[in-house]
C-alpha positions in Angstrom: 17.0 -4.1 -11.9 14.4 -3.2 -9.6 10.9 -2.0 -10.7 8.2 -0.1 -9.0 4.7 -0.8 -9.6 2.4 2.2 -8.4 -1.6 1.7 -8.6 -2.9 5.1 -9.0 -6.2 6.6 -7.5 -7.2 8.7 -10.6 -5.8 9.3 -14.0 -5.0 12.7 -13.1 -2.9 11.9 -10.3 -0.9 9.2 -12.7 -0.2 11.8 -15.0 0.8 14.1 -12.3 3.1 11.6 -10.6 4.6 10.8 -14.3 5.5 14.3 -14.6 7.0 14.9 -11.2 9.4 11.9 -11.8 10.3 12.1 -15.1 11.0 15.9 -14.5 13.3 14.4 -11.5 15.0 12.2 -14.3 13.1 9.4 -13.3 12.2 7.0 -15.8 8.6 5.9 -15.8 5.9 4.8 -18.2 1.8 5.1 -17.7 -0.1 2.1 -18.4 -4.0 1.1 -18.1 -4.2 -2.1 -16.3 -6.5 -4.9 -17.4 -8.6 -5.3 -14.0 -9.5 -1.7 -13.2 -11.6 -2.6 -10.4 -8.8 -4.4 -8.2 -5.9 -1.7 -8.8 -8.0 1.5 -8.2 -8.5 4.1 -11.3 -7.2 1.5 -13.9 -4.0 3.0 -14.6 -0.7 2.4 -13.1 3.0 3.8 -13.4 5.7 1.3 -13.9 9.2 3.1 -12.5 12.5 1.8 -13.1 13.8 2.6 -9.3 12.9 1.7 -5.4 9.6 2.0 -4.1 10.6 3.5 -0.9 12.3 6.2 -2.8 9.1 6.7 -5.0 6.9 7.0 -2.2 8.7 9.6 -0.8 8.7 11.9 -3.7 4.8 11.5 -3.8 4.4 12.0 -0.3 6.5 15.4 -0.4 4.3 16.6 -3.5 1.0 15.2 -1.9 0.6 13.1 -4.3 -1.9 9.9 -3.2 -1.5 6.3 -4.7 -3.0 2.9 -3.9 -0.3 0.7 -3.8 3.3 0.5 -4.5 5.3 -2.8 -5.3 8.8 -4.0 -6.1 9.4 -6.6 -8.8 12.7 -7.1 -10.2 13.3 -7.7 -13.6 
């Protein structure tokens, strides 16, 4: 299964993204990063799915993010 890791610019945007994705039936988990200075505000979302799909959804609702990367479980 593919997992998309999304680094967020703020805790507020992380929560907004989590709620938006959950409302669309996309499973995601908010987590605190150990190295917050490297990855934005220190929060990211682990999302089950493809980053390109997630990127489009976030862009449609003007929710900014620092970076996205796919990982395979």
